[in-house]
N, C-alpha and C positions, 0 to 999 in steps of 0.2 A: 250218590250215584247207585242206581239199582242194579242188583245181581242179575246177570244175564246167563241163563242156563247153557247157551251155546258155547260159552267160553270154558265150561267145566272140562277137566282132564287135559288142560293145556298148561304146560310148564315153559316158562320163559326165563332165560339167563340174562341178567343185567350185570355189566362190567362197570364197577364203580358205584358207590353208595352215597355220594354227597348230595348236593342240592338237586341235580338232574336225576341221578339214579334213585334216590328215595322217593321223589315225586313219581317217577315212572312205576316203581314198585307198589306204591300206595294206590294209584289208579288201577293197575292190574289186579291187585288183591281185592279191591273194592268191587271188582267185576267177577270175582270168582277164579281168576287165573292165578296160578301158583308161580311166584317169582323167586328165583334163587339170585341173591346179590353177591357177586364176588368183588372183594376189595383187596387191593394189594397191600393195605396197611392194616394195623391192629384195629384202628378205629375208622369209621366210615365217613369222617367229617371233611375230608379233602383239605381245601385251602382255607376253610373256616378254622381248622385246627392249625395247620402248618404254613399257611400263606398270609394270613391276617395277623398283623402284629398284636402282641399279647395285651396291649392296653385297651383292646376293644372288648372288654369283659362282658358287658351286658348283650352286645350284638352277638358275640360267640356263643354265650349261653342260651340265648333265644333260639339261635339257628340250630344248634346241636340238639336241643330239646325237641324241636320240630322234626328233625331227622330221626331221632330216637323213636318218636311216636309212629312214624311212618314205616320203620323197619321192624319194629317190635309188635308184630301182629301174625294172626294165625296162617295166613297164606303167603308169608314172606320167610324165607330161609336165608340167613346171613352167613356167608362163608369168608372169614377174614384171612389176612396174611397169605392171600393166594393171588398171584400175579399171572394173568392170562398172557401167554407168550413165553412165560418162563416156567412157572410151576405147572401150568396146563397149556398144552399146545392149542393154538387158536383153531386150526383146522380140524384137530381132534374133537374139540368142543362142538364144532359146527356139524361135523359129519358123523360122529360116533356117540354122542351123549344122548340125542333124542329130543332136544328142546324144539318146541315149535317155532321159536324165534330167539334171536340173540340181539340184545340192545346195547350199544356201546355208549356208556355215560362216563367214560374214564378221564375226561377233561384234558387239560394241557399242562403238563408237568415238566416237560423237557425245555431247558433254557435254549434260546437261540444262540448259536455259536457267535462268539465275538468276532467281528469282521476284520481281523488282522492275521495274515498268514503266519504261522509259527508260534503264536501267542499261547497256544493251549499247554505248552509245556510248563507254564507258570500256574496252571489250574490248581485251585485249592491252596496255593501259596500266596503269591502276590496278586493272582487273578482269581476273583470269587464271583460266582453266579448268584443271582437274586434268590432263587428258590432254596438252595442250600443255606444261604445267608439267613433268610427269614426263619427257616426251620431251626437253625442254631440259636438265633435270638430268642425264639419262643420256648425252647426246650433245654437250654444250656444249664439252667438251675437244677435240673432233675438229676437225682443220684445215678439213675441207670441210663442216662443219655449216652447213645452210641454213635451219634452223627459227627460230622465234621466240626472241628473246633476252630474258631478264628479269633485273631488278636487284632482289635481295631487300632489303626495308626493314624498319626497326624497326616495331613495333606492327602487324604483319600480323594480319589476321583471316582465319581459315579457317572456312568454313561447311560442315558436313556431319558424318557419323558413319561408323563402320566402320573397318576396317583401312586402307582407302585413304586416309581422312582423316588417320589417325595417321601414315601415311607421309609425307604432305604437311607436316604440322607438324613432323615430325622433320627433314625436309629444310630447312625454314626456320631452325630453331634451329641445325642442324649447320653450315649455310652461313654464317650470321652469326658464330657463335663461330670457325669456321675462319679467315674473313677478319680479324676483329678481333684475334684472337691474333697474327696476322702484322703487322698494321698498327700496333697499339698496343704490342705486346711483342716483335715480331721472332721470334716463335715459329711454326715450320712444323709443321703436323700434317696427316696425310692423312685423307681421308674415311673410309677403312675402320677406321682406329684410332679416330677420334672416334665413328664409329657404334657400334662395339663397346664401348667404354669408357663412352660416354654423356657428355652435357654436364656433369652434375654432378661425376662423378669426374675428368673433364679439368680443370675449373676448380680443383678441389682439388689436382690433381697440380701445377699451375703456380701455385698460391696467388694466384688471381685470382678476381674476381667479375664477374657480369654488368654491374654498375653501373660497375666500373673499365673494362670494355671498351666501355662506351657502348651496351649492348644492352638493348633492352626486350623483354620476353617476347611471343611470338606468342600469340594467343588462339584457341582452338578453340570454336566455337559450335554447339550441337546443340539440336534442337527438343524433345528429350526428356531424361530423366535419364541419369546415367552407367550405371546398371544396365540401361537399356533400349536401350543402344547395341547394334547388331547385330553384336557381336563373337563371340558364342557362341550357337548355336541350341539350343533345348531338345531333349533326346532324344525327348520325346513331348509330348502336350497335358496331361499331368498337372501339377497345381499345384506338386508337388515338384520336377519337372523344370524348370519355368519359373523357379522361385525359384533353384534351383541355377545354371542358365544366367545369370540376371541377376547373380548375385554373382560368376561368373567374369568377366563383362564389366566390372563395376565394378572388380574387382581388376586387371584388365589395363589399364585406363584409368590407374589410380593408379600403376602400375608404370611406365608411359610417362611420366607427369607427373614422377615422381621422377627419372627417368633423363635426360630431355631438357628439363626446366624450361620448361614452357609452362602457361598458365592455361586452365581449362576453364570455360565458361559454359553451364549447362544450360537447358533449357526456354525457348528463346528463338528467335523466327522473324524473318527479315528483313522490314522494313515499308517503308522508304524509304531514301533516301540524301541526303547533303549534298554541295555541290561549291562550288568557288571558282575563278574564272579557268579555267573548263571543265575542271577536274581534280576527281576524287572526293576528298573530304576526311573522309567518315565514312559509317557505316551505322546507320540507326535501327532498333532491334529492339523487338519486342513480346514481353513475358513472357507465357508460356502455362502452362496446367496440363492434366493428362490426366484426362478424365472418361469412364468406361466405354470406354476406349481411344481416345477422340477428343480431339484437341488443341483446347483452348478458350482464346481470349485472356482475359487478366486486365485488367480496365478500369484506366485510368490507370496503366499500368506500362511505358511506353515508356522506352527509354534509348538514348544514342548511343555508339558506339565510333569514336573518331577513328582513321582509318587512310588510307594512301595505297597500300595493298596488300591487296586483297580476292581470296582464292582461293576459287573455288567447287568443292567437292568433294561434290556432291549426287547423283552417280551418272551413268551413261552409258546411252544407248539405241542400237540399230542405226540406222545412217545410212540414210535412206530411199533406195530405188531406184525410179526411175519405172517404173510398170507393175505394181508390187505394191500390195496393200492393207494399211493399218496400222490398229491400234486401240490407242488409249492408248500410242502410241510404239513398239508392237511389232507384228511381222507378224501378220496375221490368218490363223489356221489353221482347217482343216476341223474341225468339232466332234467327229467320230468318232475323230480321231487326234491326236497331238501332233507330227507330222512332216510331213503333207501341207499345202502352202501353198494358201490359198483362191484359187480361180479357175483352177487349173492341175492337170492330171492327172499330169504328170511333173516337177513342181518340189517339192522337199522342203527342210526346214530343220532344222538340228541345233545343238546347243550354245547359246551366247549369242544366236544369231540368232533362236532361239525364245523364250528366256526374257526377253531384254532386259536381262540382268544384264551389266554391263561390268567388274565387279570380279573378277579371277581368283582373289582370295582369299575370295570369298563362297561359301557352301554352305548348302544347306537343313538339313544335319545334319552333325554332326561326332562321330566315335566316342568311346568311352571313353578311347582312347589320347590323342586330341586334348585332351579335358578335363584329363587328368592333366598334360599338357605345360603347359597354360596355368596350372595351379594350382601349378606348380613355384615354389620360393622366388624363383629368379631368372628374369627374363624373358630368354630367350635366342633369338638369331636362328635357331638350329637348330630350336627348337620352332615358330617361325612358318613356317620353311621346310617343315617336315613337315606343317604345316597346309595350306600352299598345294599341296604335292604331293598330299595327301589330296583336295583339291578337284579337281585336275586329273585325278586317277585316277577320281573320280566322273564327270566329264565323259566320259572316254574309255569308261567302262562303259556309260553311257547311249547313247553314239554307237554302240557295238558293237550293242546291242539294236536301235537304229533302223536301222542299215545292214543287219543280218541280215533284218529285215522287208523293207526295200526291195529286197533282192536277189531275193526272189521275184517282186516286181512287175516288175522289170527283166527277169527271165528270161522273163516272159510277154509281153513287148513284141516287136514285129516286129524281126527281125535287120536291122542296117543294111547296105545294099548298099555295094559297094566304092567307088562314086563319092561317096558321103556321107563314108565314112571317109577317102577321099583329100582331100576338101574340108576336113574338120577338121584333117588333118595339114598341109596347105598353108597354111591360115590361121594356125595357131599357129606354124608354122615361120617364116612371114614376120615375125610379131611378134618372135619370138626373134632373128631374123637382124637386124632394125632395131635391137635392143637390144645387139647383140654378144654374145648368149648362145650358148654352144657346148655345154657340159655343166654338169650340176648342180653337181658338185665345183668346177669352174673358177669358175663364177658366184658361188658362196658364198665361196670363198677371196678372190676379187677384191673383194667388197663387204662382208665382215665388217669393222666399224669398228675402229679402234685402241681397245683396252681400256684403261680408266683404271688398272686395277691393274697393267698392264704398263708404264705410263709413270710409275709412282710406286714403283719398287722399293725406294727407300731413304727413303720417307716425305718426299721432296722434290717440290714442285709443279713440273711441267714448264710453264713460261710461254710457250713458243714459239707456242701456238695460242690463248692466252687474251687 
């Protein structure tokens, strides 16, 4: 993309540095616009780092290398550990910093609240939410891990649908088998081998059963049927495409069940809970049916699942920022576009900040190539990683279109005077200095965590930090 002189002396703030934010920063930078990328975390990788299970090594490394390349360039200034709405007031950023525009690319990190009144009192005890659960799973081996710690229990109940929910139930079964194989049989097996081989083949290999290991299957509960799980979107609205997509979803779920040995309970929604001694002991569900696309309760059909571990995997929404308007959990946008934020002339939103979709594996459509991958005889990690890559490419494609439209609007704005630019540079430099930030490369090198695959070179668990 050629440099356009009309864009010079414009500074744009981008909130969030992952897939959408880095793509936006790169396009702006290539056009001569200076981008300041604020990220609430030490690293800009978002759910590639904290929401994608750690067995996706190659995918993760490819994606973070791409993000690094886009953020580590002359016209991009990275400001880590800075949360807009907390460390910097959003309206202050808009009104007083002097940016030509502010782009929201902060994604969807806030879990939807579990739909039972009063159950939040068990949060991070018997009730666990997906985002913090995956973060724990990915980073618990690190010596300096300061997040929530969880202890996986038998009879876990996972509520939700989609690939993210399948990741959660996989983690539960893998962790239980890994632990019990060592405690009961003295067998050490690493996460990556267990994930690749699956629970069923691993048990067969060591001639042991779940019962012998004292493991009770996790249960995945979904409000619709297996074929209605959002694992494969139809190519179009035709009946043929819908039926084909539903069959792909059903087959994918069956493959997961066969490989990782969990139970699936369809057409059930959470209704209430039971407790004893201030601890969650069970969840009461209501059986439902679907009438004209609408979920309808079935009378006299409640049942209870006993559990001391309930994991909510019902989706994520963007975390609210004071000063912005939201509707149904997502940003309110101007009706005439899909990127202008309501109430502001120079605030835009891209990626999951607009859609409210927090699952990086979700996509409105998947090409013929993706369908053939899912229909393969064997469920392979490679197929799912290509699926995720396809979705991320979709995001980047849409961001490119959005940013190219925004470029024209930015070019028409008044050029920022030197004192405004100096103020932006001074404020961001002060934040970086307080953090000990010098260069992007040095910062990333210093804060990249110890990777689990590097600590387990011979399939032996390193216990020094566990």
